[in-house]
N, C-alpha and C positions, 0 to 999 in steps of 0.2 A: 619478754615480749616487746618492751619498748626498744630494746636493741635491734630486734628484727625489723620493726617499723622504721627506725632510724636508718638502718642499712638499706632497706628497700627504697627509701626516699633518696639516699645518696646515689644508688644505682640508677634510679629514674632520672635524677638530675644530670648525671654523667651521660646517659644515653640521649638526653634531650639537647645537650650542648652541640653546636655546629662541629662537624667533623671534616677533615680534609683541608684542601688548599683554599685560596681566596674565592674560587669559583663557587664554592658552597655557601658562602656567607650571604646574608640577606642584603639586598640592595637598598640604598638610601634614595628616597624620592627627591629629585631636584626640582621638578615642575609638575604641577597638577592643577591645570586651569580648566574650569568647567563653566559654560554659559548656557542657560536655557532661557530663550527669549519669550517663552510662554505662548508663542504662536505656532509651535511645531518646529521652529528652526533652533539649532543648537550648535555648539562647538565644544571640543575638548582637546587638550594637549597634555601629554604625559612624557616625562623623561626621568630616567634613573641614572645613578652613578655607574652602573655596569654597562651603559651604552644603549640600553633599550629606549626607543622613542616611538611615539605615535601622535599624529594630529589628524583630527576628523572635523568636518563641518557638514551639517545636515539641514535639509529643508523638507517641508512636506511634499509628497509626490502626488501626482494626478490620480493615482489608483489607491490612495490610502496608505502607501508605504512611505518610509523616510528615504529620501534621496541623499546619499552621502558621498563625499569624496575626501581623500586624504592620503596619508602614507603611514607606513610603519617600517621599522628596521628589524631584520631578522639576524640573529647571531650566526656566524659561519664557523666551520671547524678550524679555520686558520686564525681565529680571533677577531676577524673583521666583521663587518655588517653589510648586509644587502638591503637596499632600499626598494620597497614595493609600494608603488603608487596604485590607487584604485578608485574606481567609481562603482557605486552600488545604487541601482535605480530600478525602474520597471523592467529593464532588460537584464537584470541579475547582477552578480558580482563580477567585475571586470578588472582583474589585477594586471599590472605591467611591471616588469623588472627583468634585469639581465639574467637572473638565476632561474627564471621560470622556463619550463620547456616550451618549445615552439614546434609546430607541425613541420614535417619535411616538405620541401617544395614539390609541387606537382610535376610529374614528368612531362616532357614536351608533347607526347602524343595525347595526354589528357587535356592539356591546354588547347591543343588543336581541336579536339572533339567538342570542348566547351564553346570555342569560337564558332564552329560549324553550327552547333545547336542554336546559338544566339542569332546567327544569320537566318536560319530556318524559321525561328520564331518571328523575327522581324519581317520576313516575307509571308507570314501567315501559314506556313506549313506546319501541320500537326500530325502526330502519329497516335493511333489508338490501339 
């Protein structure tokens, strides 16, 4: 019976050990700074040796939310990182970065229709 328990422990230990290449290893924390000013404003910064980073600063918002701005790095398939900057406030989460999709430009006829509608509104023309 003791032998079975011993073997079970060995198997569990072997299965718990990291497997694969270096990408599977645990990252070491290089930076972990946190500041809470007690008035609702805060900041934090994080970095690890695998390249992940994040920095955020926050202040109390006018509608009870926390307004935040900062950036984070996302790992890419080629091994590099993409930087995403963001603002999060009463208008929602607003990320910006080169890898984020952007809407297609409006066709010329749509831009012309918008221009005509703006002229009509400025002239007081309304449609019901």
